[in-house]
C-alpha positions in Angstrom: -0.1 -0.1 0.2 1.4 3.2 -0.8 2.5 5.5 2.1 0.3 8.6 1.0 -2.4 6.4 1.0 -1.8 5.0 4.0 -1.4 8.0 6.2 -4.7 9.3 4.5 -6.6 6.1 5.7 -5.0 6.6 9.4 -5.9 10.5 9.5 -9.5 9.8 8.2 -9.9 7.0 10.7 -8.6 9.2 13.6 -10.9 12.2 12.5 -13.8 10.0 12.6 -12.7 8.4 15.8 -12.4 12.0 17.3 -15.9 12.9 16.4 -17.6 9.9 17.1 -15.6 9.6 20.9 -16.6 13.5 21.4 -20.5 12.4 20.5 -20.2 9.7 22.8 -19.0 11.9 25.6 -22.0 14.3 25.0 -24.3 11.0 25.1 -22.8 10.2 28.4 -23.4 13.5 29.8 -26.9 13.4 28.6 -27.7 10.2 29.7 -30.8 10.0 26.8 -32.2 6.5 26.1 -31.4 5.6 22.3 -33.9 5.8 19.7 -32.4 3.0 17.7 -30.7 -0.1 19.1 -27.8 -1.5 16.8 -27.0 -4.9 17.3 -24.0 -7.2 16.3 -25.1 -10.6 14.9 -22.6 -13.3 15.3 -21.9 -14.4 19.1 -24.4 -11.8 20.0 -27.5 -12.7 18.9 -26.6 -16.1 17.2 -25.1 -19.0 19.1 -21.7 -20.1 17.8 -21.2 -23.1 19.8 -23.4 -25.5 17.7 -20.3 -25.1 15.2 -18.0 -27.0 17.0 -18.9 -30.3 15.5 -18.4 -29.1 12.3 -15.2 -27.3 12.9 -13.9 -29.9 15.1 -14.6 -32.7 12.5 -12.5 -30.5 9.6 -9.8 -30.2 12.2 -9.4 -34.0 12.9 -11.4 -33.7 16.4 -10.1 -30.3 17.6 -13.2 -28.7 18.7 -11.2 -26.6 21.0 -10.0 -24.6 18.0 -13.4 -22.9 17.4 -12.6 -19.8 19.2 -9.3 -19.5 17.5 -10.8 -19.9 14.2 -13.2 -17.4 14.8 -10.6 -14.9 16.4 -8.3 -15.5 13.2 -11.1 -14.7 10.7 -12.0 -11.3 12.9 -8.1 -10.6 12.6 -7.6 -11.2 8.8 -11.0 -9.1 8.1 -9.1 -6.0 9.9 -6.1 -6.8 7.8 -8.3 -6.3 4.8 -9.6 -3.0 5.9 -6.3 -1.8 7.0 -4.6 -2.7 3.7 -7.5 -1.4 1.4 -8.5 -4.8 0.1 -11.7 -6.9 0.5 -13.1 -10.5 0.5 -16.5 -11.5 1.9 -16.6 -13.0 5.4 -17.0 -16.5 3.9 -13.9 -16.4 2.0 -12.1 -15.1 4.9 -13.8 -18.0 7.2 -12.6 -20.6 4.9 -9.1 -19.2 4.5 -8.8 -18.5 8.2 -9.7 -22.4 8.9 -7.0 -23.2 6.5 -4.6 -21.3 8.3 -5.7 -22.5 11.9 -5.4 -26.4 10.5 -1.9 -25.7 9.1 -0.5 -24.1 12.2 -1.9 -27.4 14.2 -0.3 -29.7 11.6 -3.8 -30.8 10.2 -4.5 -31.8 6.9 -7.7 -29.9 5.2 -9.0 -29.3 1.8 -10.8 -26.2 0.8 -13.9 -28.0 0.1 -13.5 -29.7 3.6 -13.2 -26.0 5.0 -16.5 -24.8 3.1 -18.3 -27.8 4.5 -17.2 -26.8 7.9 -18.5 -23.3 7.7 -20.9 -22.2 5.2 -24.1 -24.4 5.9 -23.4 -24.3 9.7 -22.7 -20.7 9.8 -25.9 -19.9 8.3 -28.1 -22.2 10.4 -26.7 -20.7 13.7 -29.7 -20.8 16.6 -30.3 -18.1 18.5 -29.0 -17.6 22.2 -32.1 -18.6 24.2 -33.0 -15.1 25.5 -32.8 -13.4 22.2 -36.3 -13.8 20.8 -38.2 -13.0 24.1 -35.5 -10.1 24.6 -35.9 -8.6 21.5 -39.9 -8.8 21.8 -39.7 -6.9 25.0 -37.2 -3.9 23.3 -39.7 -3.8 20.2 -42.9 -3.6 22.3 -40.9 -0.8 24.4 -41.0 1.3 21.3 -37.4 1.0 20.0 -36.0 0.5 16.6 -34.2 -2.7 16.1 -31.4 -3.0 13.4 -28.4 -5.1 12.7 -24.9 -4.5 11.8 -22.8 -7.2 10.9 -19.4 -8.3 8.8 -21.3 -10.8 7.3 -22.7 -10.4 4.0 -26.2 -9.0 3.3 -27.6 -12.3 1.6 -25.8 -14.4 4.6 -27.4 -12.3 7.3 -30.7 -12.4 5.8 -30.3 -16.3 5.3 -29.0 -16.5 9.1 -32.1 -14.5 10.3 -34.6 -16.4 8.4 -33.1 -19.6 9.7 -33.0 -18.5 13.3 -36.8 -17.0 12.9 -35.6 -13.3 13.8 -36.5 -11.5 10.2 -39.8 -10.1 12.2 -37.9 -8.4 15.0 -35.7 -6.1 13.0 -36.5 -2.7 11.2 -33.5 -3.0 8.9 -30.3 -5.0 8.4 -27.1 -3.2 7.5 -23.8 -5.3 6.3 -20.6 -3.9 5.9 -20.5 -5.8 2.4 -22.1 -2.3 1.0 -18.8 -0.2 2.1 -16.5 -3.0 2.4 -15.1 -1.8 5.5 -15.0 -4.3 8.3 -16.1 -3.3 12.2 -14.6 -2.1 14.2 -13.1 0.4 11.8 -15.0 3.4 13.0 -16.2 4.4 9.6 -18.5 1.6 9.5 -20.2 3.0 12.7 -20.4 6.4 11.1 -21.8 4.9 7.9 -24.8 3.1 9.6 -25.6 6.5 11.5 -25.8 8.0 8.3 -27.9 5.5 7.1 -30.2 5.6 10.0 -30.1 9.7 10.0 -29.1 9.7 13.8 -26.5 11.1 16.0 -24.3 8.8 17.7 -26.1 9.6 21.4 -29.3 8.7 19.7 -28.3 5.1 18.9 -26.9 2.1 20.9 -24.5 -0.5 19.8 -24.9 -3.9 21.4 -22.5 -6.6 21.3 -20.9 -9.7 22.8 -17.3 -8.4 21.7 -15.5 -6.3 23.8 -13.7 -4.5 20.5 -17.5 -3.8 19.0 -18.7 -1.4 21.6 -16.7 1.8 21.1 -17.8 5.4 19.7 -21.6 5.2 20.3 -23.8 4.6 23.6 -23.0 1.0 24.0 -24.1 -2.2 26.1 -21.6 -5.5 26.2 -23.6 -8.5 26.7 -21.6 -10.9 28.4 -21.8 -13.9 26.7 -20.0 -17.2 28.2 -16.4 -16.8 27.4 -16.5 -13.1 26.3 -14.3 -10.5 28.0 -14.2 -6.9 27.7 -10.5 -5.6 26.2 -9.3 -3.6 29.5 -7.3 -1.2 27.8 -10.4 -0.1 25.7 -13.0 2.7 26.6 -15.5 0.9 28.9 -19.3 0.4 27.7 -22.0 2.5 28.8 -23.8 -0.8 30.5 -22.9 -4.3 30.7 -25.8 -7.0 30.8 -25.9 -10.8 31.0 -28.5 -10.9 28.0 -31.3 -9.4 26.5 -33.7 -9.9 29.3 -31.6 -7.3 31.4 -31.3 -5.0 28.6 -34.9 -4.8 28.0 -35.2 -3.9 32.1 -32.6 -1.5 31.9 -34.0 0.4 28.9 -37.7 0.3 30.2 
């Protein structure tokens, strides 16, 4: 990547970061209830643990490597964004599984990696609290949208299979801008699409890296922890029932 292009990208990201963080401070001071709730999808709403069997089978029984595969996939998506490149999340997922296999001396073909990832990822079940929690939040008058690193077609299929389509007013995918979260430009983009200020929206995620810039809530799903050096979220809840009670 040319040095000038790299410097421009860094400058733009820092500028957007300053703008969003400034608005976040204002939101913190005003303590206003959000108008829009923006949900991450994988692990936040959908339970990834069901993929242990398919990933484990592809990796010679190593089901314990599921978290490493997912974190490697996220790492590689950010490499794409920083270098100005783009591959869809499915491609990155397959490539990342091949990397994990190679680093653990496991032989795997591209087709085996696809089989282990594509269909299971599109068929993830929702966490047990999700449907009731979303119904409560919707009944309380909140606009519910999703923002995901998955493709538009992928998240629609995920929501159809999980029975979540009816709960959401809109679905947004970084595929439209080809910039993966948590690059701040992804959040800036969705705020513009929603026509709301940062203090009027709340980002809700089970990832410590996905709760910065807006009003934020971290859902403490099993085996998920906040990044200790990052700005703390406005709220930490155990599930969507607790979030609904908090925002009532």
